[in-house]
C-alpha positions, 0 to 999 in steps of 0.5 A: 500500499502506497503512502501518497504523502511519501509518493509526492515527496519522492516525485518532487525530490526526483528532479524537475517535471519530466515525461512521467509527472507534471506539477501545478499551482492549482487546477481551474476546472470551472472554465473551458481554458482550465479544463482544456489545459488539464485534459491536454496534460492528461492526454500527453502523460497517458500517451508517453507512459503506456506501461507505468503510472504517471502523475500530476501534483497540484499545490506546488510552486513551479520554481522552487517546489514549495508545497503551498497546497490547494483547496480540497477537491472532492469531485470523483466525477473528474473521470467523466470529464476525461471520458467526455473529451478524450478518445481512449481515455486513461483511468485516473484518480484524484487524491487529496493529501494533507501535509503537516505544514499546511492549514487544515483546509489545504491539501496537495492534490495527486492525479494518478493516470493509469497506463493503457495501450491505446493512444488518447486523442481529443474527440471534440473541441475544447478551448483552443484544442481541436477534434483529433488533436493528440499530445505527448510529453517530451521532457517537461514539455507537453507538445502536440504531435501528428506522428505515430506514437510508439510505445516506450518503456523508458520510464517503467523502472524509474516510476516503479522504484519511486513507488516502491520507496513510497510504501507504507509502514506501521510507524507511518500509520500509527504516527498518522492516527496520533497526529489526526487525533491528538494534534490536528483535531484535539478540539473536536469529537474524533474516532477511528475504525480499522477495516480488514486489518489493513485500513484505518479511517479517522474522522473528526467533527463537531457532533450534533444529535438531532432526533436520535441521528448524529450529524457532524459539521467541520468534518475531516475524514482520512484514510490514514494508510495512504494519507488521503483526505476522503472528505473535508468541509467547514460548512456541510453536515454529514452522517457517518455509518460503517460496518465491518466491510464498508464506511459511508459518508452521507453529505447534506447541504443547507439551502434556501432563500432569505432566512428560510433554509433546510437541509437537503441530502446531497450525496452518499459516498461509500468505501468498500474494503476487501481482505486482499488489501483492495478498496473501491469507492462508490458514489450516489447522488441524492440531491433534489434541488428545491423548486420555487415560484418563478416570479419570486425567483425573477425578483430575487435573481435581479436583486442579486445581479444589482448587488454584484454590480455594486460590489464591482463598483466598490459600493457599500452593500450589507454583508448578509446580501453578499453572503447570500449571492452564491447559494441564491445564484445556484438555486436560480440555476437549478430552477432553469435560470441558465445564465445564473451559473455564468453570473456566479463565475463572473462574481468570483473576483469580488467574492474572493476579495470580500472582507468576510472569507465566508463569501468565497467559501460559499462561492466554492461550495456552490460550484462544487455542488453544480460540478457534482450534478453536471458530471453525475 
């Protein structure tokens, strides 16, 4: 079992970017430009590594390898994005890896691209990339190519060596559990559970019992063996359940207009553990967005657009009106106001710069929910 934190350290220590790994300061998957660049690198790394894993490390400065972290990214449907644009798409995973020097809401992202024996190419246009385009890695550069790509085993030994040097140990696991419980989350209710004698899951949160049901907020959940953060949120409420073979996280979101809000089940995420040291993840979308009177929504939607315009002009706006912008635009979009999502993305700069950081947190939360629904 590979310790993903060690793997990232070993990738960064190996040398600069090369034909089997790339590094990024952050990913931007809510714009066509960001999606296009990400897919281009996936295509190139896959084509250049048909016999070994290849990687993208997210949350690292390009010049000096400083680990600065990025936001927790929990979109398991990133595979659907790859499948939508690439012919012969590789299988990929995205893991969130906590590091001791980072704030608890920041992680390093690790994209793992599995080997395959067919050449990937774009099957439809995106941004400046056209249908039929294919890419390869030459050193640290991603380049288009029109020539036939020959299978190469040049990276196999190096990648296997790096992965073998990143294997987990009992000490790493114990240190991880103790750090989670006694250092990072000593102020929260925390627990751990062992599955199949191989897997240790730790979780922590603020416990709230409602009608005999235990909810957690400020939730952090990790698979300690691989140093993977399974779930993180400062906002959502979740229910945790488990048996001897599985661990389930059911996520709820608080939505509503004005002061009338309710909790809605968003998604159920289940991890299944097996005796052979293998585990798999399954997700089930539960979300049924609230529906509202269209006449009322038109009034609220126009009011939000006026508030955004005031923010762009640096005019004074009541804080509560600003904090309501992301969730209100999301509700409008889910009620068939098709331009509401674009208006939300356009408001990113003013929400990020706003004095109360909750405005930007709510923005990211709203986009995360919309992304989940799009790729579902």
